[in-house]
C-alpha positions in Angstrom: -100.9 51.5 7.1 -101.7 55.3 7.5 -98.5 57.5 6.8 -96.6 58.3 9.9 -95.8 61.9 8.5 -99.6 62.7 8.6 -100.6 65.4 11.2 -102.6 64.1 14.2 -106.2 64.2 13.6 -107.9 67.1 15.3 -111.1 67.7 16.4 -112.5 71.4 17.2 -114.7 71.9 20.4 -116.5 75.0 20.7 -117.5 76.1 24.4 -119.2 79.5 25.5 -116.6 81.5 27.4 -119.0 82.3 29.8 -118.6 78.8 31.5 -115.3 77.6 30.1 -113.6 75.1 32.7 -110.6 76.6 34.7 -108.6 73.5 33.2 -109.3 74.9 29.8 -108.3 78.6 30.5 -105.0 77.1 31.9 -104.4 75.4 28.7 -105.4 78.3 26.8 -103.0 80.5 29.0 -100.2 78.3 28.0 -100.7 78.0 24.3 -100.8 82.1 24.5 -97.6 82.2 26.1 -96.0 79.8 23.3 -97.2 82.2 20.7 -96.6 85.4 22.3 -93.0 86.7 23.9 -93.9 88.8 27.0 -97.5 87.4 26.9 -100.0 89.4 28.8 -102.1 86.5 30.5 -104.2 89.5 32.0 -105.2 90.7 28.5 -106.0 87.1 27.3 -108.9 86.9 30.7 -110.1 89.9 29.8 -110.9 88.6 26.2 -112.8 85.8 27.5 -115.2 88.1 29.1 -115.5 90.0 26.0 -116.7 87.5 22.9 -118.9 85.0 23.8 -117.1 81.6 21.9 -114.4 79.8 22.7 -113.0 77.3 19.7 -110.3 75.1 20.9 -108.5 72.4 18.2 -107.5 68.8 20.2 -105.8 65.8 19.2 -107.2 62.3 20.3 -104.9 62.6 23.4 -106.8 66.0 24.3 -103.3 67.8 23.5 -104.7 71.9 22.6 -103.2 72.5 19.4 -104.8 76.2 19.4 -107.8 78.5 20.0 -109.8 80.9 18.8 -112.1 83.3 20.4 -114.9 85.2 18.3 -118.7 85.7 18.3 -121.4 86.5 15.6 -123.6 89.6 16.8 -126.0 92.2 15.2 -125.1 95.5 16.0 -126.9 98.8 14.6 -124.3 100.2 12.6 -124.4 103.8 11.4 -126.9 104.1 8.4 -127.0 100.0 8.8 -129.3 99.0 11.8 -129.3 95.1 12.3 -126.0 94.2 10.7 -124.6 90.7 11.2 -121.0 91.6 12.5 -118.2 89.0 13.1 -116.2 89.7 15.9 -112.7 87.8 15.3 -110.9 87.7 18.4 -107.4 86.5 20.0 -106.3 83.1 17.7 -103.1 81.2 18.7 -102.0 77.6 16.9 -99.5 76.0 19.0 -95.9 75.5 16.6 -96.3 71.8 16.3 -99.8 72.5 14.4 -99.0 75.5 12.3 -99.5 75.4 8.3 -102.5 73.2 8.5 -105.1 75.9 8.1 -106.1 76.0 11.6 -106.2 79.6 12.2 -109.3 79.9 9.9 -111.2 76.9 10.9 -110.9 78.3 14.6 -112.1 81.6 13.9 -115.1 80.1 11.6 -116.0 77.8 14.5 -116.1 80.3 17.3 -117.9 82.9 14.9 -120.5 80.6 13.4 -121.1 79.3 16.8 -124.3 81.7 17.0 -127.0 81.4 14.6 -128.3 84.8 13.9 -130.0 83.7 10.5 -129.4 84.4 7.0 -128.3 88.5 6.2 -127.8 90.1 2.9 -124.3 91.0 3.8 -121.8 90.5 6.7 -119.3 92.9 8.3 -115.5 91.3 9.5 -113.6 92.6 12.2 -110.6 92.0 14.1 -108.0 94.0 16.2 -104.4 93.1 15.1 -101.1 94.3 15.9 -99.1 92.4 13.1 -99.6 93.3 9.5 -99.4 89.5 8.9 -102.8 88.8 10.6 -104.1 91.7 8.5 -102.8 90.8 5.5 -105.9 88.4 4.8 -108.3 90.9 5.3 -106.5 93.9 3.4 -106.7 91.7 0.4 -110.5 92.7 0.6 -111.2 95.4 -1.6 -113.7 96.7 1.0 -110.9 96.4 3.8 -110.4 99.7 5.6 -108.2 101.1 7.0 -106.0 101.3 3.8 -102.6 102.8 3.0 -103.0 106.3 1.7 -106.4 106.3 1.5 -108.2 108.7 3.7 -111.0 107.3 5.9 -114.4 108.6 5.0 -116.9 109.7 7.9 -119.3 106.8 7.4 -116.1 104.5 8.1 -115.2 106.3 10.9 -118.7 106.1 12.4 -118.9 102.2 11.7 -115.3 101.9 13.2 -116.4 103.6 16.5 -119.5 101.1 16.7 -117.4 98.4 16.2 -114.9 99.0 18.7 -117.6 99.5 21.2 -119.0 96.0 20.6 -115.4 94.8 21.3 -115.4 96.7 24.6 -112.7 99.0 23.6 -112.3 101.5 26.0 -110.2 104.2 23.6 -110.6 104.2 19.7 -109.1 106.8 17.5 -111.4 106.9 14.6 -108.6 108.8 12.6 -106.3 106.1 12.3 -108.6 103.1 13.8 -106.0 102.3 16.6 -107.4 100.8 19.7 -105.5 102.1 22.7 -104.3 99.6 25.0 -103.8 99.4 28.7 -100.1 101.0 28.4 -98.7 97.3 29.0 -97.8 95.3 25.8 -100.3 92.6 24.5 -97.3 90.5 23.5 -95.1 89.9 20.6 -96.3 87.3 18.3 -94.0 85.0 17.5 -94.4 84.9 13.6 -92.4 83.3 11.0 -93.6 85.5 8.3 -91.8 88.1 5.7 -93.6 91.4 5.7 -93.3 94.8 3.2 -92.8 98.4 4.7 -96.0 99.0 2.9 -98.1 96.7 5.0 -96.6 98.1 8.1 -97.6 101.7 7.2 -101.1 101.1 8.6 -99.5 100.2 11.7 -97.2 103.1 12.2 -99.6 104.8 14.6 -99.8 101.6 16.5 -97.6 101.5 19.6 -97.1 97.7 20.6 -95.3 98.7 23.7 -98.6 100.3 25.1 -100.8 97.3 24.0 -102.3 99.4 21.0 -103.8 97.1 18.2 -105.5 97.9 14.6 -109.4 97.7 13.8 -109.9 96.2 10.6 -113.2 95.4 8.8 -114.0 94.1 5.5 -117.7 93.6 3.9 -118.5 90.2 2.2 -120.0 89.6 -0.2 -120.2 93.0 -1.4 -120.0 96.7 0.6 -123.2 98.6 0.8 -123.8 101.4 -1.6 -121.5 104.4 -0.7 -118.6 102.6 1.3 -115.9 103.5 -0.6 -117.1 107.1 -1.6 
């Protein structure tokens, strides 16, 4: 007999945002509202129009456990034409399904939905308003921005190109802040301890105005000269 304490089995389904059903949009909005205080649903709707894929984790009875937006795109970055860029978008997991590594699984599902072939290296990108979301990327030694480390001209140029790929209207390459529309995206409900050091790169981010921080990192290694 299966252990009744085991979490319910989940299936991940990926759809193109251009053809997502109204019923799924409504379910995604409900999950977003659960994960964010003062959730800005207009921001979510705009995000659905910017990234190509929506991944949804569902139970056997159709309950939505979480979702993620994202895509892989070939971008002509400064000095690096034809680079494969992972554009991670909004990701939410309902409270009852957290601590099952769903965030990563959903992001991978959305980002890997488009086959762009084999590449020597990949650039991962995300826009974040809380250091808890940036923690994993920040552990990569190639990640920028970094606390106490000035951005190089090349890093700034790449940041501008990635921000444009996201459709960011106003981007500050000196701080890597994606400026918002003047209203909050929402305030994530996260039970996670953070440090003053982790918040330092987020100091220029005004969450009341809907700002976020662009983070980028290379895998498996950075191109020559990236950290110089």
